[in-house]
N, C-alpha and C positions, 0 to 999 in steps of 0.2 A: 504492498500500499503506500501510497506517496504522503510524505509529511507532511510536505511544504510545496506549494507553488509560487513561481513570483511572476505572476503576470504582465505583459506591457512593456517589454524592457528592449533597448537597441544594442545589439551585441556584435563583437566582430568576428563575422564568420568568411570564412574563404576569402579575407582581406575586404570584404564589401561587409558595412553595416547593414545589420536586418533587423526587422522585428521580431523577438523570437517570446518564449515563455520557457522558463526552467524549472523543470521536475525535481526534487529532491527529496531520497530514501535515505535514512536511517545517517544522515551527515554527509552523503557521498551524493553527485551528480548523479541523474539516473536516466532524466532524456531532457536535449534541448530540442526545441520544435514550433514550430509559425502556429499549427492549429493543435490543441489536447484537446482529448474528450477523457475525462476522470470523473468516476462516483464516487468518490470520498476524498476529502483532504484535511488534514488539520489545523491547516494554516494558508492562509493566502497573503501573500504582498506585493500590492500595486506598486510597480513600477514608475506607473505615470508617462510611460514613454521616455524615463531618462535611460543613461548609458548603464549597463552592465560591464562590467571588466575582474579581472582575477586582483584581487587584494594584493598588498604591494608582501614583498619578504625583504626585510632590511639583517643584512648580514653583517653591519658592523652598529653594536650599539655598547652604551657603558650606561647601566641602568644602575649605577652604587650601590647603594642601601649597605646595611649591617655599620660599618664606622662611617663610613659617607651618607647614612639617610637622609642627612639636612639638605644634600644637594637632587637628590632622587632615591626613590626606592621602586620594587618591583612591581606595586599597584600604580602609582602613579605614573611610570615611563610605557606601561603596557596600555594605560588608559589614555595617555598622549599618543600611543599607536595607533590604538584603537579608531581615535578619533580623525588618525589622518589616512586612515586605511591601509593600515600595516596590521597583517595578524600572524606574521611568523618574525622574531628575530634569531639572530646570535648575537649573545652577549661577550664581549671580551674580556680578558681576565684581569686587566690591572685594575684591581678591587684593592679596598682593603676592609679584611685580607685578599691578597693577589692568589687567584687558582693555580697552585702550583702542584698539589699532590691530592690524594684522595681526600682526606680531612676537609680541607680549603673547597676542593670540588665539591662535597656534599654539605657544606654552610651553605653554599652557593644555589646549591638544587632546593635546598629545603626552605630557603627563601621564596624562589622564584615559583615553586611549585605551590606553596600556601599564598601566592599574592598574584602572579601574573594573571589578566583576564584574556592574555593572548597566547600563541604556541611558541617555543623556543627553543632554541641551544644553545650550548655553554661551550665557548673553547676553552683548551688550557693551556697556560702559562710557560712561559720558556724561558728559565733564566741558566746561567751558567752553574749553577749549585743545585739545577733539580732534574739534571740528565736524566738520572736513574729514576724520576718519577714519572717519565715521558710515555713508558710502555702501559706503566699505569691508568696514567687517564686516559689514553686512548680505550684501553680495554673495558673503563666505565662507560666510554662514549660520546668523550669530547666530539663536537662537528669537526673542528681543526686546531690545528695550535697559532697561538699571537691573536694580537698583532705583538711581531719579532720585532724588536729594536734592535737596530745595527753597534749600538754602542760598546757592545760587551763580545767576546771571544766567542762565541756560539759554533764555531765549526763541529764538536763534537756529537753537539744538542740537534743540529742541523743534519747532520750523519744518519742520527736515530730517528729523525723525523721522515728522512727519505726511508730508509728501512721499513717503517712501518707504513709506509705506502700514504702518508697523510698531506694536506694541504697545508704550509705554512704561511701563514699571512703576514705580510710584512709591511709594516713602517719605514720608509725609503727616504731613509735622510743621513748623508755622513755626519759623523758627531764632531770628525775633524775639523771638517772647514767651520762647521756652527761654533766650535769653541773657540776658534782665532777670530773670528766673525765679533764673537761676543765680548772677547777681551776688548780689541779696537773699539766697538759702540757702546762700551760698558757706562760711558759719560753721557751718552743719547739719552734722555729721556722722554724723547716724544714717540708715540705709539706706531708709526708707521715705520718706526726703526727695524721693528722684530722681523718684518718684511727682509729686510737687509742681514739680518742677522742670518737667515738661512734661507741664502738662493737659492735660486732654479738649478743650480751646478751642486746643490748639495742632494736633491734629489736625485740627480741623473748620473752622480758620481756611483751613490748607492743603487740604484736601478741596474747599472751595469755590470758592477760588483756580483749582484745578487746573481743576474742571469748567466754567469760563468759556472754557476755552480750545479746548474741541470737537477734542480728539483723540482718538487711539484709547487708551483708559485703562485699565489695572488698576492698584489701589492694591492694594500690599502689607499685610499686617497689618492690617487694620482693628480697630480696637478701641472705640471708644463711640459709644455710641446715636444721639447727634446725626448722628455722620459718616453714619452708617448709614441715616437717614432722607435725607440728602442726596443719596446716591446711592440709594435706592430713588424719589427725585423725578425724579433725571437719567434713571433706567430709564424710567421713566413714559412721557419725554418723547422718549423713542427715541433718546437719546446712546449712543455706542457705549462702556460702561464696563462693567466686571468689578470684582469685588474680592474676597480671599482675607483669613479667618480663620485665626490660628495656633491652636493649642491650648492654650497657656500663657495667651492671655486668655479661652478657654472652662470651663479647669480650676482654673485661679489667679485671684487678687486680690489686693488690697492686706493681706489678712488673711494672707496667706503670708509676707510679710515678716521675720516674726520666726521664721517656721523658715529662711529662704532666707539672710537677711541680703545680704549684699554680691553674693552666688550669684543673687540673684534680678533683678538691675539686666540690664536688656534695653528696647530703643528702640523702638516706644513702649512705656511700662511699665508695668506693675501696674496693673489700674483697682481701683477702688472695687467691690465686690459688686454695686453696682448696674444695672452696665454688661453684666453676663452673662448673664440673661435675654435681654435686647434681641438680643443676639448671636445667642443660640441661635433665636429666633424668626424671625430675618432670615436664616438659615442655612436653616432648615425652609421660607420663605415665597419662597423664592430670591431674595432681595436679594444674600446673598453667594453666591458662585457656586462656592466651593471651599477645603476645608482645606489649608493650607501650614504647614510648618515651622518656616520660619526656622531652619533648624538651624544655630547660629553658636557653635562649639565653644570652650571657653578652657580650661585646664588649671585646676585646682583650687586651685592657688596662687598664678595668674592672679588668681581670682576675690577669696580671700580676701585682699581688702585696704580701704582703706576706699573707701569708695562713690562719691567722686569721682573716685577713681582706677581702679578695676576698669572692667575694657573689659566694654563690651554685650554680651549676647547666651549663648543658652542653647542644647543640646543638645538633637535634638527628633524627628529623621529616623526613628528606631527607633520611638519611641514613637508616632506621629501615628496609624498604623492601629489600633493596639492599644488606646486613650484612645478612638477613637469607634468599633469593633466593640462595647465595654464599654457606651458610651452606647446603641448600636442595642439592644442586648441589654436595656437598661433603658429601654426607648422614647423616648429623647429626641430621637431621629432614625430615620426609617424605614429599612429597608435599602434600600430604590430609590434614598431621596434620599441615603444614604451612598454607593451607588455613583456617582450623580452629583457628589457634591462631592467625590469622592478619586479619580475616573479619569475620566469623562465630559464633566466640563467643562474638568478641564485638558487634556484632550486635544482636546478642538474648540478652545478659544482659543488654544493656542499651537503647534497644528499637527500636533501629534504622530497625529490620526487618518490623517493622510496618510501615515505611517509604520503601518498599520493598526494601532493602539492604540487603547485607548478600550472595550472592551465584550469579552462571553463569544459571541461566534458566530461563524457559520461566514467563513473570510476573514480573520478576526482573528490577528494575534500572541496564541499560547496564554500569556498572561501570569496568570499565576492565581495565587490561595493556596487554601490548605487549613489550614480553622479548626476546630480541635473548639472549639464554644459553650458546652461543660460546664467548660473548663481552664482559669477564670477565676484568676490570678495576681497579686501584686502586682510592681509595678516594682521592680528592684533596680538599683543604680547598677552595682554591682560585676559584672553579669551581662550588660552593654550591650556593643556594640562598637566606639563612638566611643572614640578616643583621649582625649575630656576624662574617663571614667572615673567621671561624677557624672549625675547627672539631678534637674532641678527638680520632678520627680513621683515622689521615692521614696516606696516604700508603696502608690500609688494603684493600685487591681485595673484588671486589664487583657487582653484577649483575644489573645495572639501568635498568629502563622500557627504550624501543626504542617508545614506544605511550603509554600516558594515557588517558583513555575517562570515563566521567561523566555524567548519562544521555544520553549515548548514542553522544555525541559529543566530540571531541578531545581537550582537556585543554592542552593538554604539547605533541610537535613535535619537537626536540630539542630547543625547546622554549614555550614560555604559548601563547597559541593562541585565548585565549578569555579576554574579557575585565573584569575590575574591577566589583566586585557584581555579576559575575554570578553564585556562590554559594547560595545553598538554606539552610536557619534557618531550621534544622527538631527538629521540636515541639514536646516536649511528651506530647498530648493531653493535652492541656490545656485549661481552662475555662475562659481565659482574652479572646486568639486568636491572630492569628497573626495581625487582622484588627484593634486591639487596640492602636490608637492613642494619647495617653494621656503623651506623655512623651518628 
């Protein structure tokens, strides 16, 4: 029996927008059809002629919690995601405490299971001191390893990750270059100095060095045209490499320093405007595989200080899809490509396709957003749901979803409609399994 029917929506079918109805049974998509005939249904959702799309998978978030719960916790972070049409995230390991072993993995997992309203994966952390724990983390079911910072001697750890067949998520900056420039500019307290301290050459040098190691690589938040060119060349050679771009590098630049001040501090930093067109081109020509938010919230009080003291990072999980939907509306990216970079590619690279996530078609989880494409609204920090309470995209036009569904259930409809803990841990083929209670 069909549980739910979404009536009267428009959807991309065979690269054309068609009017359809979506039938959902037991959390899965049962059928997509222009004409449906059913005798009974538990729930009818009126699509109102709006656009139905797969909800987003954001493979780069920092939902904080534990010792940093004043910045964000798994409930507020997941609510922000749901409000922005993201129903699955991958949380990165540089939390307090960092996810470096079995104990810290379960500390985070307990928080996420009890609070998250969306599905999630957890990455394992990599430091020179935890090489022996990497196999255990992999067996526990971490999604991938990283983000891995290149400032340490990690040769042994990277070799272990390679032998495990895991994806290494890389934060590509050359710390030697950065340290020299930090010393040079230490007395310059203008916010824009942060872009000088971490120049494009830093990212490019790190990307070039890592590509030589023949790992299964995923580069986080690529931000420069030359780094994109290096990755493009590696892909042409058949190397197993993917990369993401963050919205703040697609929509913001060094011109934003005057408006944002120290709130614009992030790593890698805001780039000169000349880098933005090559990033969009690489997104559209399949060099850049996905868009991820690098959601890294800090309170406004923490950010409003000297540029050298302000913590790096900006909130972004709630605005990722709305910004990209508005970009699609103005033909900066096709709808087909938008679905690929926010859903299909993340699912394939990080194993969520094994959990029936990735598309709107029969047998897949009914993870769906409904969007009124005429309802463009400016982003306002006070209306967002992160504890941060602010956004670097203040006033930017965006298209927010009207409804967000996860596994066939509406989780966002002008507010969160499910209880804490509705989200599932999307375990990656672990040998310990979900019933391991030794924590």
